[in-house]
C-alpha positions as CSV (number, residue, x, y, z in Angstrom):
1,M,18.4,43.5,12.8
2,S,18.2,42.8,9.3
3,E,19.0,39.1,9.5
4,S,16.6,38.5,12.4
5,P,13.6,38.6,10.5
6,S,15.1,37.2,7.6
7,T,16.0,34.4,9.5
8,E,12.4,33.7,11.0
9,L,11.3,34.2,7.5
10,A,13.3,31.2,6.3
11,S,12.6,29.0,9.7
12,E,9.0,29.3,9.0
13,Y,9.1,28.8,5.0
14,S,11.4,25.9,6.5
15,A,9.0,24.4,8.8
16,R,5.7,25.3,6.3
17,I,7.8,23.3,3.5
18,A,8.8,20.1,5.6
19,Q,5.4,20.2,6.7
20,D,3.8,20.1,3.0
21,L,6.4,17.6,2.2
22,E,4.9,15.3,5.1
23,L,1.3,15.8,4.0
24,N,2.8,15.0,0.4
25,A,4.5,11.8,1.5
26,E,1.7,10.8,3.6
27,K,-1.1,11.5,0.6
28,Q,1.1,9.4,-1.7
29,D,1.3,6.7,0.4
30,R,-2.8,6.5,1.0
31,L,-3.1,6.6,-2.7
32,A,-0.4,4.0,-3.0
33,T,-2.6,1.7,-0.8
34,E,-6.1,2.2,-2.6
35,I,-4.3,1.8,-6.1
36,A,-3.0,-1.7,-4.9
37,A,-6.4,-2.4,-3.2
38,L,-8.1,-1.5,-6.8
39,E,-5.7,-4.0,-8.5
40,A,-6.3,-6.8,-6.2
41,E,-9.9,-6.2,-7.3
42,L,-9.0,-5.4,-10.7
43,R,-7.5,-9.1,-10.7
44,A,-10.5,-10.5,-9.2
45,V,-13.2,-9.0,-11.6
46,R,-11.0,-10.2,-14.6
47,D,-10.5,-14.2,-13.1
48,N,-13.8,-13.9,-12.7
49,R,-14.5,-13.0,-16.1
50,A,-12.2,-15.7,-17.4
51,V,-14.2,-18.5,-15.6
52,L,-17.2,-17.3,-16.8
53,E,-16.1,-17.0,-20.4
54,R,-14.8,-20.7,-20.0
55,L,-18.1,-22.1,-18.4
56,Q,-19.7,-20.0,-21.5
57,H,-17.7,-21.7,-23.8
58,A,-18.2,-24.9,-22.3
59,L,-21.9,-25.2,-22.5
60,T,-22.2,-23.7,-25.9
61,P,-22.6,-25.8,-28.2
62,Q,-20.3,-26.6,-31.1
63,G,-22.0,-25.4,-34.1
64,T,-23.9,-21.9,-32.3
65,T,-21.8,-18.9,-30.6
66,T,-23.0,-15.9,-28.8
67,A,-21.1,-13.3,-28.7
68,P,-20.0,-12.0,-25.2
69,G,-23.5,-10.5,-23.6
70,T,-25.6,-12.2,-25.6
71,T,-28.2,-15.0,-24.4
72,T,-29.7,-18.0,-26.2
73,A,-33.5,-18.3,-26.7
74,P,-34.9,-20.2,-24.1
75,G,-36.7,-22.9,-26.3
76,A,-33.0,-23.2,-28.1
77,A,-31.5,-24.5,-24.5
78,D,-34.7,-27.0,-24.4
79,T,-34.1,-28.8,-28.0
80,D,-30.4,-28.8,-27.7
81,A,-30.0,-30.3,-24.4
82,D,-28.7,-33.7,-26.0
83,T,-26.4,-32.1,-27.7
84,V,-25.2,-29.9,-25.6
85,E,-24.5,-32.7,-22.5
86,A,-22.9,-34.6,-25.3
87,A,-20.5,-31.6,-26.3
88,V,-19.7,-30.6,-22.7
89,P,-17.6,-33.6,-21.8
90,H,-15.3,-33.1,-25.0
91,Q,-15.1,-29.6,-24.6
92,R,-13.5,-29.3,-21.6
93,T,-9.9,-29.6,-21.3
94,E,-9.1,-28.9,-18.0
95,P,-10.6,-29.5,-15.1
96,A,-13.5,-27.2,-13.4
97,P,-11.8,-24.1,-11.8
98,N,-12.7,-23.6,-7.7
99,R,-15.0,-21.0,-7.7
100,R,-14.2,-19.8,-4.2
101,A,-10.8,-19.7,-5.3
102,A,-11.4,-17.1,-8.3
103,A,-14.3,-15.7,-6.7
104,K,-12.3,-14.2,-3.3
105,P,-8.6,-14.2,-4.2
106,K,-6.5,-13.2,-1.1
107,P,-6.0,-9.2,-0.9
108,A,-2.2,-8.3,-0.7
109,A,-1.0,-7.0,2.7
110,P,-1.1,-3.2,2.9
111,K,2.7,-1.9,2.9
112,P,3.0,0.4,5.7
113,S,3.4,3.8,5.4
114,L,7.1,5.2,4.5
115,V,6.6,7.6,8.1
116,E,5.6,3.9,10.0
117,A,8.8,2.0,8.3
118,V,11.8,4.4,8.8
119,H,10.0,4.6,12.6
120,A,9.7,1.2,13.1
121,Y,13.2,0.5,11.9
122,L,14.6,3.4,14.1
123,A,12.8,1.6,17.2
124,Q,14.8,-1.3,16.4
125,Q,18.0,0.3,16.3
126,G,20.3,0.7,19.3
127,E,22.1,3.8,17.7
128,P,21.7,6.5,15.4
129,R,21.7,5.8,11.4
130,S,22.4,7.8,8.7
131,A,19.7,8.2,6.2
132,T,21.4,6.1,3.5
133,D,21.4,3.8,6.2
134,V,17.7,3.8,6.7
135,A,17.0,4.1,3.0
136,E,18.7,0.9,2.4
137,A,17.1,-1.0,4.9
138,I,14.0,-0.2,4.1
139,R,14.6,-0.8,0.4
140,A,15.5,-4.3,1.5
141,G,12.9,-4.7,3.5
142,Q,10.1,-3.8,0.9
143,P,12.0,-4.7,-2.6
144,G,8.9,-3.9,-5.0
145,R,9.1,-0.6,-4.0
146,P,11.1,2.4,-5.3
147,I,12.2,4.6,-2.7
148,K,14.9,7.3,-3.0
149,T,17.1,8.3,0.1
150,T,16.5,12.0,-0.5
151,V,12.8,10.8,0.3
152,I,14.0,9.2,3.3
153,R,15.8,11.8,4.3
154,T,13.0,14.2,4.4
155,T,10.5,11.9,6.1
156,L,13.1,11.8,8.6
157,E,13.6,15.7,9.0
158,N,9.8,15.5,9.4
159,L,9.7,13.4,12.0
160,V,12.3,15.3,13.7
161,A,10.1,18.6,13.1
162,R,7.5,16.7,15.4
163,N,10.1,15.8,17.8
164,R,9.7,12.1,17.3
165,A,13.6,11.8,15.8
166,Q,16.5,13.6,17.0
167,R,19.7,14.4,14.4
168,S,23.1,14.6,14.9
169,K,26.0,15.8,13.2
170,Q,29.5,13.9,12.9
171,G,31.4,15.8,10.7
172,R,29.4,16.4,7.5
173,A,27.4,13.1,8.5
174,V,24.0,13.3,9.6
175,F,22.6,10.6,12.3
176,Y,19.1,10.4,13.2
177,V,17.7,8.2,16.4
178,L,14.5,7.8,17.8
179,S,13.6,10.5,20.3
180,A,12.8,9.2,24.1
181,P,9.3,8.8,24.8
182,Q,7.4,12.2,26.5
183,E,6.4,10.9,29.8
184,P,2.5,12.3,30.2
185,Q,2.8,11.2,34.3
186,A,3.2,15.5,35.4
187,P,-0.5,16.1,35.3
188,E,-1.5,13.1,36.7
189,A,0.9,13.5,39.8
190,G,-0.6,16.9,40.4
191,A,-4.2,14.8,40.2
192,D,-3.4,12.5,42.7
193,A,-2.0,15.4,45.4
194,E,-5.4,17.1,45.4
195,A,-7.3,14.1,45.8
């Protein structure tokens, strides 16, 4: 009997660890998505700043310069209007930037979560795959994303724990395949019989 409680305890810890690992992976994916969105927003703000600095430089007369964040006196702009008009065409060496393109950069397409990517890959396969095969396929599909085989193995085990995938062993090798979808028609059949 001493083996049974320890086996149950180990099983409970294993299930809890698998659940914690899955939550951790989901949180990492969510944070990575948020970071990517913030980086895209930062690039857009930097591009806008560069455009504004070029415009400020183009509109500032040669003899006077203003520090970033400061403005010239209103009267000074009126008295030097001819000077500014004469200086602007000579200072501009590149075409005017397209404000619409600079203001609204296209956001990068969000990457699917690791769980979604693994699930989608297994759904495309007709036969069981090893964790190494899955990791190589996902690395090939997402070249900028560093993915370790151990993380893929943990993700696959989490899918097994949720009954979304099945594990089979052939010798020392472990292979994974998606579980067949469960059919929720049993309750509906009972409801039809009552009606």
